[in-house]
C-alpha positions as CSV (number, residue, x, y, z in Angstrom):
1,X,-18.9,16.1,-2.0
2,X,-18.5,12.3,-1.3
3,X,-20.7,9.9,0.0
4,X,-19.9,7.7,3.1
5,X,-20.4,4.7,0.6
6,X,-17.7,6.1,-1.4
7,X,-15.7,7.4,1.3
8,X,-15.0,4.5,3.5
9,X,-14.7,1.0,1.9
10,X,-16.0,-2.2,2.8
11,X,-13.1,-3.6,5.4
12,X,-12.6,-6.8,6.9
13,X,-11.2,-7.0,10.1
14,X,-7.5,-9.0,10.7
15,X,-9.8,-12.1,12.8
16,X,-12.2,-12.7,10.3
17,X,-9.6,-13.2,7.7
18,X,-7.6,-15.1,9.7
19,X,-10.8,-17.6,10.6
20,X,-12.0,-17.6,6.8
21,X,-8.1,-18.6,5.9
22,X,-8.3,-21.3,8.2
23,X,-11.7,-22.4,6.9
24,X,-9.7,-22.9,3.6
25,X,-11.9,-19.9,2.4
26,X,-9.7,-17.3,1.6
27,X,-10.1,-14.3,-0.3
28,X,-7.6,-13.4,-2.9
29,X,-4.9,-11.5,-0.5
30,X,-3.6,-8.6,-2.9
31,X,-0.9,-6.2,-1.0
32,X,-0.1,-2.9,-2.3
33,X,2.7,-2.1,-0.5
34,X,6.1,-1.8,-2.1
35,X,8.1,-4.9,-3.2
36,X,10.9,-4.0,-0.4
37,X,7.9,-3.7,1.9
38,X,6.4,-7.1,0.8
39,X,9.2,-8.6,1.0
40,X,10.5,-7.7,4.5
41,X,6.7,-9.2,6.1
42,X,3.3,-10.5,4.6
43,X,0.3,-12.5,4.9
44,X,0.8,-16.1,3.3
45,X,-0.9,-16.7,0.1
46,X,-0.7,-12.8,-0.7
47,X,0.3,-11.4,-4.2
48,X,2.4,-8.0,-4.5
49,X,0.7,-5.8,-6.5
50,X,2.3,-2.6,-5.6
51,X,-0.2,0.5,-5.8
52,X,1.2,2.1,-8.8
53,X,1.2,-0.6,-10.9
54,X,-2.1,-1.7,-10.1
55,X,-3.9,1.9,-10.6
56,X,-1.6,1.9,-14.5
57,X,-3.3,-1.8,-15.1
58,X,-6.3,-1.9,-13.2
59,X,-8.0,-3.0,-16.5
60,X,-5.7,-6.0,-17.2
61,X,-5.7,-6.7,-13.4
62,X,-9.5,-6.8,-13.4
63,X,-9.6,-10.2,-16.0
64,X,-7.6,-11.9,-13.5
65,X,-9.5,-11.2,-10.6
66,X,-13.1,-12.7,-10.4
67,X,-13.7,-14.0,-6.7
68,X,-13.5,-11.8,-3.3
69,X,-10.3,-9.8,-3.0
70,X,-9.0,-8.4,0.0
71,X,-6.4,-5.7,-0.1
72,X,-3.6,-5.1,2.2
73,X,-1.2,-2.3,2.7
74,X,0.4,-1.1,6.2
75,X,-2.4,0.8,7.6
76,X,-5.1,0.7,5.1
77,X,-4.7,4.2,3.2
78,X,-3.0,2.6,0.1
79,X,-5.3,-0.5,0.4
80,X,-8.3,1.9,0.3
81,X,-6.9,3.9,-2.8
82,X,-6.6,0.4,-4.4
83,X,-10.1,-0.7,-3.6
84,X,-11.2,2.8,-5.5
85,X,-9.2,2.0,-8.8
86,X,-10.4,-1.4,-8.9
87,X,-14.0,-0.3,-7.7
88,X,-13.7,2.1,-10.5
89,X,-13.5,-0.8,-13.3
90,X,-16.2,-2.6,-11.8
91,X,-14.7,-5.4,-9.9
92,X,-17.0,-6.6,-7.1
93,X,-16.5,-8.0,-3.6
94,X,-13.9,-6.1,-3.1
95,X,-12.5,-5.2,1.1
96,X,-10.1,-3.4,2.1
97,X,-8.2,-5.0,5.7
98,X,-8.9,-3.1,8.4
99,X,-5.8,-1.8,9.9
100,X,-4.0,-3.7,7.9
101,X,-0.8,-5.8,8.0
102,X,0.2,-3.7,11.4
103,X,-3.3,-5.1,12.8
104,X,-3.0,-8.6,11.4
105,X,0.5,-8.8,13.2
106,X,-1.2,-7.2,16.3
107,X,-3.3,-9.9,15.7
108,X,-0.6,-12.5,16.3
109,X,-1.8,-13.8,13.3
110,X,0.7,-16.1,10.6
111,X,3.1,-14.1,9.0
112,X,6.1,-14.2,5.8
113,X,9.1,-12.8,7.0
114,X,11.9,-11.9,5.0
115,X,15.1,-9.2,5.3
116,X,14.2,-6.3,7.3
117,X,13.7,-3.1,5.7
118,X,12.1,0.7,6.1
119,X,8.4,0.4,5.2
120,X,7.3,3.9,2.9
121,X,6.2,5.5,5.9
122,X,9.0,5.4,8.3
123,X,11.1,6.8,4.6
124,X,8.4,10.1,4.1
125,X,9.3,11.0,7.8
126,X,12.7,10.5,7.4
127,X,12.9,12.5,3.5
128,X,10.4,14.9,4.8
129,X,12.2,15.4,8.4
130,X,15.6,15.8,6.6
131,X,14.1,18.4,4.2
132,X,13.1,21.0,6.9
133,X,15.5,20.4,9.5
134,X,18.2,21.3,6.6
135,X,15.9,24.3,5.2
136,X,15.6,25.7,8.6
137,X,19.2,25.2,9.6
138,X,20.3,26.5,6.2
139,X,17.6,29.8,6.1
140,X,19.8,31.3,9.3
141,X,22.2,31.6,5.9
142,X,19.8,32.0,3.1
143,X,16.6,33.5,4.7
144,X,14.5,32.0,1.4
145,X,15.3,28.3,2.4
146,X,12.3,28.6,4.9
147,X,10.0,28.6,2.0
148,X,11.4,24.6,1.1
149,X,10.3,24.2,5.1
150,X,7.2,25.7,4.3
151,X,6.2,23.5,0.5
152,X,7.2,20.4,3.1
153,X,5.0,21.1,5.5
154,X,2.2,22.2,3.2
155,X,2.8,18.6,1.2
156,X,2.3,16.5,4.5
157,X,-0.9,18.4,5.3
158,X,-1.9,18.5,1.9
159,X,-1.5,14.5,2.0
160,X,-3.0,13.8,5.7
161,X,-6.5,15.8,4.0
162,X,-6.0,14.2,0.7
163,X,-5.4,10.6,2.1
164,X,-2.2,10.4,-0.4
165,X,1.2,10.9,-0.7
166,X,3.4,12.5,-3.4
167,X,6.3,11.7,-1.8
168,X,5.5,8.3,-0.7
169,X,4.7,7.9,-4.5
170,X,8.1,8.8,-5.9
171,X,10.1,6.9,-2.9
172,X,8.3,3.7,-3.9
173,X,9.9,4.0,-7.4
174,X,13.2,4.0,-6.1
175,X,15.6,0.8,-7.0
176,X,15.4,0.1,-2.9
177,X,11.9,-0.2,-2.5
178,X,11.3,-2.4,-6.1
179,X,11.2,-5.8,-6.7
180,X,12.9,-8.4,-9.4
181,X,9.1,-9.4,-9.8
182,X,7.8,-5.9,-10.3
183,X,6.2,-6.2,-13.3
184,X,2.8,-6.8,-14.5
185,X,3.5,-10.0,-16.7
186,X,5.5,-11.3,-13.5
187,X,2.4,-10.4,-11.5
188,X,-0.2,-11.9,-14.0
189,X,1.2,-15.3,-14.2
190,X,1.0,-15.5,-10.4
191,X,-2.4,-14.5,-10.5
192,X,-3.3,-17.3,-12.9
193,X,-1.0,-19.7,-11.5
194,X,-3.2,-21.5,-8.4
195,X,-0.5,-22.6,-6.9
196,X,1.4,-19.3,-7.3
197,X,0.8,-17.7,-3.5
198,X,3.7,-16.5,-1.9
């Protein structure tokens, strides 16, 4: 069983983060959402490092992150996973934006907007709901289809308990959710540039 220290990362609320940025003391902001979500809206000055890429290349990324880092996602769940991955390779000074980009927007903090796209959570609800609905309706003709709905329900329950989502990770790999700058070399290049913030 995990201790409270390992279960809950250090957090920073939106108001405190905004005060740091306004005072010229901005930490390195890593937004771990999909490139599509990042392109829709993000905190000015943040870097997009999708969670799957961060987890896969955390040791390489660690070499380019030597200052304070604040991890951002939609609500905090993916940022918490990113914090655990980076802490596992010895990166100090990590914080998670409490409440994620939703809390940042609720605080009326500056936001850079692009073309609107569905966020990953909404995509998961659409796909899971569609599969369950089709399975229940189809089970009228093929009774075994009810087990597909049960499997999706079990998957969503597991996702809630573990704070992970396999369906979300799979959807995050679709072309709709990927961007042109979603490779390690591009991200490392942006992190090296002092003025390369988005």
